[in-house]
N, C-alpha and C positions, 0 to 999 in steps of 0.2 A: 729273116735278120737276125741275125746271130745274138748271143750273149751281149758279148762285145760291145756291138754298136747300141743295144739297148741301153745299157748301163753310159756309154761315153756320149748317148742323145740325153740323158739325165741331167749327166753333171754339165753338158754345153746346157740345159735350159737354167738349172742353179747360176753356174759363173752368167747367163744372161741377164737372170734378175740383180744379184750384189751389183753390177756395172750398173744397170739401169735406179737399183737402188741408189747409190755412192755419187749418183752423176746427179739425181731428182734430189737429195738434200745438202749435197754443194750449190747447185745452181740458185737452186731456190732459196738456200740462207743468201745468196749476193743479190739476189733480184730483192728478197725481205729487205735486204736493208739498203740498198738504192729507192725504195718506195718510199721506206723509213724517212731518210736524207730528203728528197726531192719532192714529193708529196706525199704526204704523210695524212690530207685532208680523205684521200681516197686511194683503196687499200686494192689497186688495180692486179698486186700479187698472187690474190687467192683465186686469180682465176689458171693462172698456170700450174699454179700447184694443186686445185681440185683438176683438172685435165690431167692433166701428165700422172699425178697419183691413180686414175682409174686406168692408164695404163700399166703402173705398177703393180697395183691390184689385180689383174689380169697375168701380168708374168706372173706374180708369186701363184696364184692358182695354178698355174699349167707344171711350175716346176717343184711344190710338193704336193696339193694337194689333188690335183686328177694326172696326175703323171702317164699314171698307169689306163687311166679311167677310157681312152679312147686313141690309145697308141695304136701302131700299126698293127699289130694282134689281135684288136679289137674286131674286126670281121668275122674272124678266123672263129676265135671265142661263141661268138652271138651264131654262127651255123654249126658249131660243135652241141652247144644250147638246145637251139631247133631241133637238130636231132634226134639227141637224146628226148626231147617232147614227144617227137615221133613214134617212137619204138614204146611209151606206154608201158 
């Protein structure tokens, strides 16, 4: 994989995160309004907020924190590290 493909993959992950975040905020705001208007005694909206939120957090980690940690070249880096260790 060349440098352009790696950068394009990082950008795609960031775009995916921002789209998912925007959908998360808009849909859950709409659901919260519906919940407040029709069933204010039971906050069922917390279930999609929580479970969809887990997915948003995972996308954030993939896009920003662990973008290079386990990429395509991870295996090659680990092999090179082990080879260096064996040379002592």
